[in-house]
PDB file of N, CA, C and O in Angstrom:
ATOM      1  N   MET A   1       0.848  -1.167   0.000  1.00  0.00           N
ATOM      2  CA  MET A   1       0.000   0.000   0.000  1.00  0.00           C
ATOM      3  C   MET A   1       0.895   1.230   0.000  1.00  0.00           C
ATOM      4  O   MET A   1       1.810   1.339   0.816  1.00  0.00           O
ATOM      5  N   GLY A   2       0.634   2.142  -0.901  1.00  0.00           N
ATOM      6  CA  GLY A   2       1.431   3.350  -0.987  1.00  0.00           C
ATOM      7  C   GLY A   2       0.860   4.459  -0.126  1.00  0.00           C
ATOM      8  O   GLY A   2      -0.345   4.519   0.121  1.00  0.00           O
ATOM      9  N   ASP A   3       1.736   5.328   0.322  1.00  0.00           N
ATOM     10  CA  ASP A   3       1.307   6.489   1.094  1.00  0.00           C
ATOM     11  C   ASP A   3       1.164   7.682   0.165  1.00  0.00           C
ATOM     12  O   ASP A   3       1.942   7.858  -0.772  1.00  0.00           O
ATOM     13  N   THR A   4       0.159   8.495   0.441  1.00  0.00           N
ATOM     14  CA  THR A   4      -0.081   9.712  -0.315  1.00  0.00           C
ATOM     15  C   THR A   4      -0.293  10.837   0.670  1.00  0.00           C
ATOM     16  O   THR A   4      -0.950  10.658   1.696  1.00  0.00           O
ATOM     17  N   THR A   5       0.251  11.977   0.367  1.00  0.00           N
ATOM     18  CA  THR A   5       0.051  13.151   1.200  1.00  0.00           C
ATOM     19  C   THR A   5      -0.852  14.115   0.462  1.00  0.00           C
ATOM     20  O   THR A   5      -0.637  14.413  -0.713  1.00  0.00           O
ATOM     21  N   ILE A   6      -1.870  14.604   1.167  1.00  0.00           N
ATOM     22  CA  ILE A   6      -2.734  15.635   0.595  1.00  0.00           C
ATOM     23  C   ILE A   6      -2.713  16.831   1.534  1.00  0.00           C
ATOM     24  O   ILE A   6      -2.566  16.681   2.747  1.00  0.00           O
ATOM     25  N   LYS A   7      -2.859  17.999   0.968  1.00  0.00           N
ATOM     26  CA  LYS A   7      -2.874  19.217   1.767  1.00  0.00           C
ATOM     27  C   LYS A   7      -4.319  19.660   1.934  1.00  0.00           C
ATOM     28  O   LYS A   7      -5.036  19.900   0.962  1.00  0.00           O
ATOM     29  N   ILE A   8      -4.726  19.763   3.202  1.00  0.00           N
ATOM     30  CA  ILE A   8      -6.063  20.228   3.541  1.00  0.00           C
ATOM     31  C   ILE A   8      -5.929  21.237   4.683  1.00  0.00           C
ATOM     32  O   ILE A   8      -4.897  21.308   5.349  1.00  0.00           O
ATOM     33  N   SER A   9      -6.967  21.993   4.889  1.00  0.00           N
ATOM     34  CA  SER A   9      -6.925  22.983   5.965  1.00  0.00           C
ATOM     35  C   SER A   9      -6.883  22.275   7.320  1.00  0.00           C
ATOM     36  O   SER A   9      -7.298  21.123   7.451  1.00  0.00           O
ATOM     37  N   GLU A  10      -6.380  22.982   8.307  1.00  0.00           N
ATOM     38  CA  GLU A  10      -6.310  22.403   9.656  1.00  0.00           C
ATOM     39  C   GLU A  10      -7.695  22.068  10.182  1.00  0.00           C
ATOM     40  O   GLU A  10      -7.875  21.057  10.861  1.00  0.00           O
ATOM     41  N   SER A  11      -8.679  22.910   9.873  1.00  0.00           N
ATOM     42  CA  SER A  11     -10.025  22.647  10.387  1.00  0.00           C
ATOM     43  C   SER A  11     -10.599  21.353   9.795  1.00  0.00           C
ATOM     44  O   SER A  11     -11.271  20.599  10.499  1.00  0.00           O
ATOM     45  N   ILE A  12     -10.345  21.094   8.524  1.00  0.00           N
ATOM     46  CA  ILE A  12     -10.819  19.857   7.905  1.00  0.00           C
ATOM     47  C   ILE A  12     -10.042  18.665   8.460  1.00  0.00           C
ATOM     48  O   ILE A  12     -10.626  17.614   8.726  1.00  0.00           O
ATOM     49  N   ARG A  13      -8.736  18.823   8.635  1.00  0.00           N
ATOM     50  CA  ARG A  13      -7.941  17.748   9.233  1.00  0.00           C
ATOM     51  C   ARG A  13      -8.479  17.392  10.612  1.00  0.00           C
ATOM     52  O   ARG A  13      -8.624  16.216  10.946  1.00  0.00           O
ATOM     53  N   ASP A  14      -8.773  18.417  11.410  1.00  0.00           N
ATOM     54  CA  ASP A  14      -9.293  18.174  12.754  1.00  0.00           C
ATOM     55  C   ASP A  14     -10.671  17.520  12.699  1.00  0.00           C
ATOM     56  O   ASP A  14     -10.985  16.650  13.511  1.00  0.00           O
ATOM     57  N   ARG A  15     -11.482  17.940  11.745  1.00  0.00           N
ATOM     58  CA  ARG A  15     -12.812  17.337  11.595  1.00  0.00           C
ATOM     59  C   ARG A  15     -12.698  15.869  11.200  1.00  0.00           C
ATOM     60  O   ARG A  15     -13.406  15.021  11.742  1.00  0.00           O
ATOM     61  N   LEU A  16     -11.812  15.572  10.261  1.00  0.00           N
ATOM     62  CA  LEU A  16     -11.585  14.175   9.872  1.00  0.00           C
ATOM     63  C   LEU A  16     -11.166  13.342  11.077  1.00  0.00           C
ATOM     64  O   LEU A  16     -11.666  12.239  11.295  1.00  0.00           O
ATOM     65  N   ARG A  17     -10.250  13.887  11.844  1.00  0.00           N
ATOM     66  CA  ARG A  17      -9.769  13.179  13.035  1.00  0.00           C
ATOM     67  C   ARG A  17     -10.917  12.916  14.007  1.00  0.00           C
ATOM     68  O   ARG A  17     -11.043  11.811  14.534  1.00  0.00           O
ATOM     69  N   THR A  18     -11.752  13.924  14.244  1.00  0.00           N
ATOM     70  CA  THR A  18     -12.890  13.774  15.155  1.00  0.00           C
ATOM     71  C   THR A  18     -13.879  12.731  14.633  1.00  0.00           C
ATOM     72  O   THR A  18     -14.325  11.860  15.380  1.00  0.00           O
ATOM     73  N   LEU A  19     -14.217  12.828  13.347  1.00  0.00           N
ATOM     74  CA  LEU A  19     -15.145  11.864  12.757  1.00  0.00           C
ATOM     75  C   LEU A  19     -14.611  10.438  12.878  1.00  0.00           C
ATOM     76  O   LEU A  19     -15.356   9.513  13.199  1.00  0.00           O
ATOM     77  N   ALA A  20     -13.327  10.272  12.621  1.00  0.00           N
ATOM     78  CA  ALA A  20     -12.717   8.943  12.723  1.00  0.00           C
ATOM     79  C   ALA A  20     -12.737   8.443  14.161  1.00  0.00           C
ATOM     80  O   ALA A  20     -13.091   7.292  14.414  1.00  0.00           O
ATOM     81  N   GLU A  21     -12.359   9.297  15.099  1.00  0.00           N
ATOM     82  CA  GLU A  21     -12.332   8.898  16.512  1.00  0.00           C
ATOM     83  C   GLU A  21     -13.717   8.513  17.004  1.00  0.00           C
ATOM     84  O   GLU A  21     -13.861   7.556  17.765  1.00  0.00           O
ATOM     85  N   GLU A  22     -14.748   9.255  16.573  1.00  0.00           N
ATOM     86  CA  GLU A  22     -16.115   8.930  16.975  1.00  0.00           C
ATOM     87  C   GLU A  22     -16.538   7.539  16.518  1.00  0.00           C
ATOM     88  O   GLU A  22     -17.429   6.920  17.100  1.00  0.00           O
ATOM     89  N   ARG A  23     -15.892   7.068  15.482  1.00  0.00           N
ATOM     90  CA  ARG A  23     -16.213   5.745  14.947  1.00  0.00           C
ATOM     91  C   ARG A  23     -15.198   4.687  15.347  1.00  0.00           C
ATOM     92  O   ARG A  23     -15.265   3.545  14.893  1.00  0.00           O
ATOM     93  N   GLY A  24     -14.251   5.077  16.207  1.00  0.00           N
ATOM     94  CA  GLY A  24     -13.236   4.136  16.664  1.00  0.00           C
ATOM     95  C   GLY A  24     -12.265   3.729  15.571  1.00  0.00           C
ATOM     96  O   GLY A  24     -11.773   2.601  15.550  1.00  0.00           O
ATOM     97  N   MET A  25     -11.993   4.663  14.658  1.00  0.00           N
ATOM     98  CA  MET A  25     -11.139   4.362  13.514  1.00  0.00           C
ATOM     99  C   MET A  25      -9.971   5.334  13.465  1.00  0.00           C
ATOM    100  O   MET A  25     -10.003   6.406  14.068  1.00  0.00           O
ATOM    101  N   SER A  26      -8.944   4.932  12.734  1.00  0.00           N
ATOM    102  CA  SER A  26      -7.873   5.872  12.428  1.00  0.00           C
ATOM    103  C   SER A  26      -8.376   6.808  11.331  1.00  0.00           C
ATOM    104  O   SER A  26      -9.323   6.483  10.615  1.00  0.00           O
ATOM    105  N   THR A  27      -7.741   7.963  11.206  1.00  0.00           N
ATOM    106  CA  THR A  27      -8.120   8.894  10.153  1.00  0.00           C
ATOM    107  C   THR A  27      -7.939   8.236   8.798  1.00  0.00           C
ATOM    108  O   THR A  27      -8.790   8.378   7.919  1.00  0.00           O
ATOM    109  N   ARG A  28      -6.846   7.524   8.623  1.00  0.00           N
ATOM    110  CA  ARG A  28      -6.587   6.838   7.352  1.00  0.00           C
ATOM    111  C   ARG A  28      -7.704   5.849   7.019  1.00  0.00           C
ATOM    112  O   ARG A  28      -8.213   5.833   5.898  1.00  0.00           O
ATOM    113  N   ALA A  29      -8.082   5.025   7.997  1.00  0.00           N
ATOM    114  CA  ALA A  29      -9.134   4.027   7.768  1.00  0.00           C
ATOM    115  C   ALA A  29     -10.464   4.710   7.452  1.00  0.00           C
ATOM    116  O   ALA A  29     -11.216   4.245   6.596  1.00  0.00           O
ATOM    117  N   TYR A  30     -10.750   5.814   8.145  1.00  0.00           N
ATOM    118  CA  TYR A  30     -11.996   6.532   7.906  1.00  0.00           C
ATOM    119  C   TYR A  30     -12.029   7.103   6.491  1.00  0.00           C
ATOM    120  O   TYR A  30     -13.026   6.952   5.784  1.00  0.00           O
ATOM    121  N   VAL A  31     -10.954   7.753   6.079  1.00  0.00           N
ATOM    122  CA  VAL A  31     -10.907   8.324   4.727  1.00  0.00           C
ATOM    123  C   VAL A  31     -11.040   7.215   3.692  1.00  0.00           C
ATOM    124  O   VAL A  31     -11.764   7.375   2.710  1.00  0.00           O
ATOM    125  N   GLU A  32     -10.355   6.100   3.895  1.00  0.00           N
ATOM    126  CA  GLU A  32     -10.457   4.986   2.953  1.00  0.00           C
ATOM    127  C   GLU A  32     -11.889   4.485   2.853  1.00  0.00           C
ATOM    128  O   GLU A  32     -12.375   4.201   1.758  1.00  0.00           O
ATOM    129  N   ARG A  33     -12.571   4.374   3.998  1.00  0.00           N
ATOM    130  CA  ARG A  33     -13.951   3.883   4.004  1.00  0.00           C
ATOM    131  C   ARG A  33     -14.875   4.852   3.268  1.00  0.00           C
ATOM    132  O   ARG A  33     -15.699   4.435   2.454  1.00  0.00           O
ATOM    133  N   VAL A  34     -14.734   6.139   3.556  1.00  0.00           N
ATOM    134  CA  VAL A  34     -15.605   7.127   2.920  1.00  0.00           C
ATOM    135  C   VAL A  34     -15.388   7.154   1.407  1.00  0.00           C
ATOM    136  O   VAL A  34     -16.348   7.161   0.635  1.00  0.00           O
ATOM    137  N   VAL A  35     -14.144   7.170   0.997  1.00  0.00           N
ATOM    138  CA  VAL A  35     -13.853   7.228  -0.437  1.00  0.00           C
ATOM    139  C   VAL A  35     -14.318   5.947  -1.134  1.00  0.00           C
ATOM    140  O   VAL A  35     -14.888   6.009  -2.223  1.00  0.00           O
ATOM    141  N   ALA A  36     -14.083   4.800  -0.519  1.00  0.00           N
ATOM    142  CA  ALA A  36     -14.503   3.536  -1.129  1.00  0.00           C
ATOM    143  C   ALA A  36     -16.023   3.449  -1.255  1.00  0.00           C
ATOM    144  O   ALA A  36     -16.534   2.822  -2.183  1.00  0.00           O
ATOM    145  N   ALA A  37     -16.745   4.078  -0.327  1.00  0.00           N
ATOM    146  CA  ALA A  37     -18.202   4.001  -0.326  1.00  0.00           C
ATOM    147  C   ALA A  37     -18.868   5.064  -1.193  1.00  0.00           C
ATOM    148  O   ALA A  37     -20.082   5.019  -1.392  1.00  0.00           O
ATOM    149  N   THR A  38     -18.104   6.011  -1.709  1.00  0.00           N
ATOM    150  CA  THR A  38     -18.669   7.087  -2.520  1.00  0.00           C
ATOM    151  C   THR A  38     -18.607   6.699  -3.988  1.00  0.00           C
ATOM    152  O   THR A  38     -17.522   6.531  -4.545  1.00  0.00           O
ATOM    153  N   PRO A  39     -19.778   6.555  -4.620  1.00  0.00           N
ATOM    154  CA  PRO A  39     -19.784   6.121  -6.020  1.00  0.00           C
ATOM    155  C   PRO A  39     -19.325   7.225  -6.968  1.00  0.00           C
ATOM    156  O   PRO A  39     -19.540   8.411  -6.720  1.00  0.00           O
ATOM    157  N   THR A  40     -18.697   6.810  -8.046  1.00  0.00           N
ATOM    158  CA  THR A  40     -18.346   7.734  -9.116  1.00  0.00           C
ATOM    159  C   THR A  40     -19.616   8.082  -9.883  1.00  0.00           C
ATOM    160  O   THR A  40     -20.655   7.447  -9.696  1.00  0.00           O
ATOM    161  N   GLU A  41     -19.530   9.087 -10.742  1.00  0.00           N
ATOM    162  CA  GLU A  41     -20.696   9.437 -11.567  1.00  0.00           C
ATOM    163  C   GLU A  41     -21.095   8.264 -12.463  1.00  0.00           C
ATOM    164  O   GLU A  41     -22.283   8.024 -12.680  1.00  0.00           O
ATOM    165  N   THR A  42     -20.118   7.540 -12.979  1.00  0.00           N
ATOM    166  CA  THR A  42     -20.415   6.368 -13.813  1.00  0.00           C
ATOM    167  C   THR A  42     -21.155   5.312 -13.004  1.00  0.00           C
ATOM    168  O   THR A  42     -22.139   4.744 -13.477  1.00  0.00           O
ATOM    169  N   GLU A  43     -20.688   5.048 -11.790  1.00  0.00           N
ATOM    170  CA  GLU A  43     -21.351   4.062 -10.937  1.00  0.00           C
ATOM    171  C   GLU A  43     -22.770   4.504 -10.586  1.00  0.00           C
ATOM    172  O   GLU A  43     -23.690   3.687 -10.562  1.00  0.00           O
ATOM    173  N   ARG A  44     -22.946   5.797 -10.312  1.00  0.00           N
ATOM    174  CA  ARG A  44     -24.290   6.312 -10.008  1.00  0.00           C
ATOM    175  C   ARG A  44     -25.213   6.133 -11.212  1.00  0.00           C
ATOM    176  O   ARG A  44     -26.369   5.740 -11.052  1.00  0.00           O
ATOM    177  N   ALA A  45     -24.716   6.416 -12.405  1.00  0.00           N
ATOM    178  CA  ALA A  45     -25.530   6.261 -13.614  1.00  0.00           C
ATOM    179  C   ALA A  45     -25.901   4.796 -13.823  1.00  0.00           C
ATOM    180  O   ALA A  45     -27.030   4.492 -14.209  1.00  0.00           O
ATOM    181  N   GLU A  46     -24.958   3.888 -13.571  1.00  0.00           N
ATOM    182  CA  GLU A  46     -25.234   2.463 -13.713  1.00  0.00           C
ATOM    183  C   GLU A  46     -26.294   2.011 -12.708  1.00  0.00           C
ATOM    184  O   GLU A  46     -27.189   1.242 -13.058  1.00  0.00           O
ATOM    185  N   ARG A  47     -26.201   2.480 -11.468  1.00  0.00           N
ATOM    186  CA  ARG A  47     -27.194   2.136 -10.442  1.00  0.00           C
ATOM    187  C   ARG A  47     -28.572   2.649 -10.840  1.00  0.00           C
ATOM    188  O   ARG A  47     -29.577   1.953 -10.699  1.00  0.00           O
ATOM    189  N   THR A  48     -28.596   3.878 -11.338  1.00  0.00           N
ATOM    190  CA  THR A  48     -29.869   4.464 -11.759  1.00  0.00           C
ATOM    191  C   THR A  48     -30.478   3.647 -12.889  1.00  0.00           C
ATOM    192  O   THR A  48     -31.675   3.359 -12.872  1.00  0.00           O
ATOM    193  N   ALA A  49     -29.667   3.272 -13.869  1.00  0.00           N
ATOM    194  CA  ALA A  49     -30.164   2.478 -14.995  1.00  0.00           C
ATOM    195  C   ALA A  49     -30.717   1.140 -14.516  1.00  0.00           C
ATOM    196  O   ALA A  49     -31.767   0.700 -14.983  1.00  0.00           O
ATOM    197  N   ARG A  50     -30.019   0.491 -13.588  1.00  0.00           N
ATOM    198  CA  ARG A  50     -30.512  -0.792 -13.052  1.00  0.00           C
ATOM    199  C   ARG A  50     -31.824  -0.591 -12.294  1.00  0.00           C
ATOM    200  O   ARG A  50     -32.740  -1.407 -12.403  1.00  0.00           O
ATOM    201  N   ALA A  51     -31.911   0.492 -11.528  1.00  0.00           N
ATOM    202  CA  ALA A  51     -33.131   0.764 -10.757  1.00  0.00           C
ATOM    203  C   ALA A  51     -34.308   1.051 -11.686  1.00  0.00           C
ATOM    204  O   ALA A  51     -35.414   0.559 -11.467  1.00  0.00           O
ATOM    205  N   VAL A  52     -34.065   1.846 -12.719  1.00  0.00           N
ATOM    206  CA  VAL A  52     -35.129   2.151 -13.680  1.00  0.00           C
ATOM    207  C   VAL A  52     -35.600   0.877 -14.364  1.00  0.00           C
ATOM    208  O   VAL A  52     -36.803   0.665 -14.516  1.00  0.00           O
ATOM    209  N   ALA A  53     -34.672   0.030 -14.776  1.00  0.00           N
ATOM    210  CA  ALA A  53     -35.039  -1.230 -15.434  1.00  0.00           C
ATOM    211  C   ALA A  53     -35.870  -2.109 -14.498  1.00  0.00           C
ATOM    212  O   ALA A  53     -36.831  -2.744 -14.930  1.00  0.00           O
ATOM    213  N   TYR A  54     -35.499  -2.145 -13.222  1.00  0.00           N
ATOM    214  CA  TYR A  54     -36.256  -2.949 -12.258  1.00  0.00           C
ATOM    215  C   TYR A  54     -37.667  -2.401 -12.101  1.00  0.00           C
ATOM    216  O   TYR A  54     -38.639  -3.155 -12.148  1.00  0.00           O
ATOM    217  N   VAL A  55     -37.780  -1.094 -11.916  1.00  0.00           N
ATOM    218  CA  VAL A  55     -39.104  -0.487 -11.739  1.00  0.00           C
ATOM    219  C   VAL A  55     -39.969  -0.738 -12.970  1.00  0.00           C
ATOM    220  O   VAL A  55     -41.144  -1.084 -12.843  1.00  0.00           O
ATOM    221  N   GLN A  56     -39.397  -0.566 -14.154  1.00  0.00           N
ATOM    222  CA  GLN A  56     -40.158  -0.804 -15.384  1.00  0.00           C
ATOM    223  C   GLN A  56     -40.584  -2.260 -15.500  1.00  0.00           C
ATOM    224  O   GLN A  56     -41.691  -2.544 -15.957  1.00  0.00           O
ATOM    225  N   ALA A  57     -39.728  -3.180 -15.094  1.00  0.00           N
ATOM    226  CA  ALA A  57     -40.031  -4.611 -15.232  1.00  0.00           C
ATOM    227  C   ALA A  57     -41.002  -5.116 -14.174  1.00  0.00           C
ATOM    228  O   ALA A  57     -41.785  -6.029 -14.438  1.00  0.00           O
ATOM    229  N   HIS A  58     -40.960  -4.530 -12.976  1.00  0.00           N
ATOM    230  CA  HIS A  58     -41.712  -5.121 -11.869  1.00  0.00           C
ATOM    231  C   HIS A  58     -42.791  -4.234 -11.263  1.00  0.00           C
ATOM    232  O   HIS A  58     -43.692  -4.733 -10.589  1.00  0.00           O
ATOM    233  N   LEU A  59     -42.714  -2.930 -11.489  1.00  0.00           N
ATOM    234  CA  LEU A  59     -43.642  -2.054 -10.788  1.00  0.00           C
ATOM    235  C   LEU A  59     -44.468  -1.156 -11.700  1.00  0.00           C
ATOM    236  O   LEU A  59     -45.681  -1.030 -11.527  1.00  0.00           O
ATOM    237  N   ARG A  60     -43.811  -0.539 -12.664  1.00  0.00           N
ATOM    238  CA  ARG A  60     -44.519   0.435 -13.496  1.00  0.00           C
ATOM    239  C   ARG A  60     -43.881   0.504 -14.867  1.00  0.00           C
ATOM    240  O   ARG A  60     -42.824   1.114 -15.030  1.00  0.00           O
ATOM    241  N   GLU A  61     -44.500  -0.107 -15.844  1.00  0.00           N
ATOM    242  CA  GLU A  61     -43.936  -0.190 -17.193  1.00  0.00           C
ATOM    243  C   GLU A  61     -43.719   1.177 -17.831  1.00  0.00           C
ATOM    244  O   GLU A  61     -42.815   1.347 -18.649  1.00  0.00           O
ATOM    245  N   ASP A  62     -44.553   2.158 -17.453  1.00  0.00           N
ATOM    246  CA  ASP A  62     -44.470   3.476 -18.081  1.00  0.00           C
ATOM    247  C   ASP A  62     -43.521   4.432 -17.348  1.00  0.00           C
ATOM    248  O   ASP A  62     -43.551   5.636 -17.602  1.00  0.00           O
ATOM    249  N   PHE A  63     -42.697   3.926 -16.462  1.00  0.00           N
ATOM    250  CA  PHE A  63     -41.710   4.737 -15.733  1.00  0.00           C
ATOM    251  C   PHE A  63     -40.654   5.222 -16.714  1.00  0.00           C
ATOM    252  O   PHE A  63     -40.114   4.430 -17.486  1.00  0.00           O
ATOM    253  N   THR A  64     -40.351   6.526 -16.689  1.00  0.00           N
ATOM    254  CA  THR A  64     -39.458   7.106 -17.690  1.00  0.00           C
ATOM    255  C   THR A  64     -38.262   7.815 -17.045  1.00  0.00           C
ATOM    256  O   THR A  64     -38.197   7.988 -15.828  1.00  0.00           O
ATOM    257  N   GLU A  65     -37.330   8.213 -17.894  1.00  0.00           N
ATOM    258  CA  GLU A  65     -36.196   9.012 -17.429  1.00  0.00           C
ATOM    259  C   GLU A  65     -36.685  10.356 -16.878  1.00  0.00           C
ATOM    260  O   GLU A  65     -36.066  10.923 -15.978  1.00  0.00           O
ATOM    261  N   GLY A  66     -37.782  10.853 -17.414  1.00  0.00           N
ATOM    262  CA  GLY A  66     -38.372  12.081 -16.875  1.00  0.00           C
ATOM    263  C   GLY A  66     -38.800  11.910 -15.430  1.00  0.00           C
ATOM    264  O   GLY A  66     -38.655  12.829 -14.623  1.00  0.00           O
ATOM    265  N   ASP A  67     -39.330  10.732 -15.096  1.00  0.00           N
ATOM    266  CA  ASP A  67     -39.693  10.438 -13.712  1.00  0.00           C
ATOM    267  C   ASP A  67     -38.452  10.441 -12.830  1.00  0.00           C
ATOM    268  O   ASP A  67     -38.491  10.919 -11.697  1.00  0.00           O
ATOM    269  N   VAL A  68     -37.354   9.909 -13.348  1.00  0.00           N
ATOM    270  CA  VAL A  68     -36.095   9.884 -12.601  1.00  0.00           C
ATOM    271  C   VAL A  68     -35.625  11.310 -12.346  1.00  0.00           C
ATOM    272  O   VAL A  68     -35.251  11.653 -11.224  1.00  0.00           O
ATOM    273  N   ARG A  69     -35.644  12.142 -13.389  1.00  0.00           N
ATOM    274  CA  ARG A  69     -35.218  13.538 -13.231  1.00  0.00           C
ATOM    275  C   ARG A  69     -36.086  14.271 -12.217  1.00  0.00           C
ATOM    276  O   ARG A  69     -35.578  15.034 -11.396  1.00  0.00           O
ATOM    277  N   GLU A  70     -37.372  14.044 -12.274  1.00  0.00           N
ATOM    278  CA  GLU A  70     -38.291  14.681 -11.323  1.00  0.00           C
ATOM    279  C   GLU A  70     -37.964  14.254  -9.890  1.00  0.00           C
ATOM    280  O   GLU A  70     -37.948  15.082  -8.979  1.00  0.00           O
ATOM    281  N   ALA A  71     -37.708  12.978  -9.700  1.00  0.00           N
ATOM    282  CA  ALA A  71     -37.355  12.480  -8.367  1.00  0.00           C
ATOM    283  C   ALA A  71     -36.034  13.075  -7.901  1.00  0.00           C
ATOM    284  O   ALA A  71     -35.893  13.428  -6.730  1.00  0.00           O
ATOM    285  N   GLN A  72     -35.061  13.189  -8.807  1.00  0.00           N
ATOM    286  CA  GLN A  72     -33.772  13.771  -8.446  1.00  0.00           C
ATOM    287  C   GLN A  72     -33.919  15.245  -8.066  1.00  0.00           C
ATOM    288  O   GLN A  72     -33.272  15.712  -7.129  1.00  0.00           O
ATOM    289  N   GLU A  73     -34.761  15.970  -8.784  1.00  0.00           N
ATOM    290  CA  GLU A  73     -35.007  17.373  -8.456  1.00  0.00           C
ATOM    291  C   GLU A  73     -35.699  17.504  -7.105  1.00  0.00           C
ATOM    292  O   GLU A  73     -35.379  18.397  -6.321  1.00  0.00           O
ATOM    293  N   TRP A  74     -36.639  16.620  -6.840  1.00  0.00           N
ATOM    294  CA  TRP A  74     -37.354  16.608  -5.568  1.00  0.00           C
ATOM    295  C   TRP A  74     -36.381  16.330  -4.420  1.00  0.00           C
ATOM    296  O   TRP A  74     -36.425  16.997  -3.386  1.00  0.00           O
ATOM    297  N   ARG A  75     -35.507  15.345  -4.609  1.00  0.00           N
ATOM    298  CA  ARG A  75     -34.507  15.012  -3.582  1.00  0.00           C
ATOM    299  C   ARG A  75     -33.564  16.180  -3.336  1.00  0.00           C
ATOM    300  O   ARG A  75     -33.232  16.487  -2.191  1.00  0.00           O
ATOM    301  N   ALA A  76     -33.130  16.836  -4.420  1.00  0.00           N
ATOM    302  CA  ALA A  76     -32.234  17.986  -4.281  1.00  0.00           C
ATOM    303  C   ALA A  76     -32.916  19.117  -3.523  1.00  0.00           C
ATOM    304  O   ALA A  76     -32.284  19.784  -2.704  1.00  0.00           O
ATOM    305  N   ALA A  77     -34.194  19.336  -3.787  1.00  0.00           N
ATOM    306  CA  ALA A  77     -34.934  20.384  -3.090  1.00  0.00           C
ATOM    307  C   ALA A  77     -35.022  20.096  -1.600  1.00  0.00           C
ATOM    308  O   ALA A  77     -34.918  21.010  -0.782  1.00  0.00           O
ATOM    309  N   ILE A  78     -35.212  18.835  -1.243  1.00  0.00           N
ATOM    310  CA  ILE A  78     -35.248  18.454   0.167  1.00  0.00           C
ATOM    311  C   ILE A  78     -33.880  18.674   0.797  1.00  0.00           C
ATOM    312  O   ILE A  78     -33.775  19.239   1.885  1.00  0.00           O
ATOM    313  N   ALA A  79     -32.824  18.223   0.105  1.00  0.00           N
ATOM    314  CA  ALA A  79     -31.460  18.369   0.626  1.00  0.00           C
ATOM    315  C   ALA A  79     -31.071  19.832   0.790  1.00  0.00           C
ATOM    316  O   ALA A  79     -30.338  20.178   1.717  1.00  0.00           O
ATOM    317  N   ASP A  80     -31.557  20.698  -0.108  1.00  0.00           N
ATOM    318  CA  ASP A  80     -31.250  22.132  -0.046  1.00  0.00           C
ATOM    319  C   ASP A  80     -32.124  22.880   0.953  1.00  0.00           C
ATOM    320  O   ASP A  80     -31.912  24.068   1.195  1.00  0.00           O
ATOM    321  N   GLY A  81     -33.096  22.196   1.530  1.00  0.00           N
ATOM    322  CA  GLY A  81     -33.977  22.837   2.494  1.00  0.00           C
ATOM    323  C   GLY A  81     -35.121  23.613   1.863  1.00  0.00           C
ATOM    324  O   GLY A  81     -35.800  24.380   2.546  1.00  0.00           O
ATOM    325  N   ARG A  82     -35.343  23.422   0.562  1.00  0.00           N
ATOM    326  CA  ARG A  82     -36.447  24.111  -0.111  1.00  0.00           C
ATOM    327  C   ARG A  82     -37.763  23.394   0.085  1.00  0.00           C
ATOM    328  O   ARG A  82     -38.822  23.980  -0.139  1.00  0.00           O
ATOM    329  N   LEU A  83     -37.722  22.132   0.501  1.00  0.00           N
ATOM    330  CA  LEU A  83     -38.934  21.336   0.768  1.00  0.00           C
ATOM    331  C   LEU A  83     -38.757  20.579   2.083  1.00  0.00           C
ATOM    332  O   LEU A  83     -37.644  20.227   2.472  1.00  0.00           O
ATOM    333  N   GLY A  84     -39.865  20.342   2.745  1.00  0.00           N
ATOM    334  CA  GLY A  84     -39.837  19.476   3.904  1.00  0.00           C
ATOM    335  C   GLY A  84     -39.300  20.087   5.190  1.00  0.00           C
ATOM    336  O   GLY A  84     -39.079  19.374   6.169  1.00  0.00           O
ATOM    337  N   GLY A  85     -39.091  21.381   5.200  1.00  0.00           N
ATOM    338  CA  GLY A  85     -38.577  22.025   6.405  1.00  0.00           C
ATOM    339  C   GLY A  85     -39.632  22.157   7.475  1.00  0.00           C
ATOM    340  O   GLY A  85     -40.826  22.001   7.217  1.00  0.00           O
ATOM    341  N   ARG A  86     -39.181  22.443   8.669  1.00  0.00           N
ATOM    342  CA  ARG A  86     -40.118  22.668   9.775  1.00  0.00           C
ATOM    343  C   ARG A  86     -40.884  23.963   9.556  1.00  0.00           C
ATOM    344  O   ARG A  86     -40.369  24.933   8.998  1.00  0.00           O
ATOM    345  N   ARG A  87     -42.086  23.948   9.996  1.00  0.00           N
ATOM    346  CA  ARG A  87     -42.926  25.153   9.862  1.00  0.00           C
ATOM    347  C   ARG A  87     -43.147  25.775  11.192  1.00  0.00           C
ATOM    348  O   ARG A  87     -43.827  26.796  11.291  1.00  0.00           O
TER     349      ARG A  87
END
């Protein structure tokens, strides 16, 4: 296994350390886990295609890419706090 050095701000380094410690992990192990678990855009597109094919085959034949885009926009709105906030 090769070592790599990256330059990050002290505040991010400290945050990484805290996040790792909270999980009983080394910073290195935590970063490896997070990066390994984060899909690339290609992997995300492949997952979406498989999910759409499943929905079309088993749940709703007329499910379209437009439905996927609408769901993605809805999810983004929730994540941005534009929907679903406390009143």
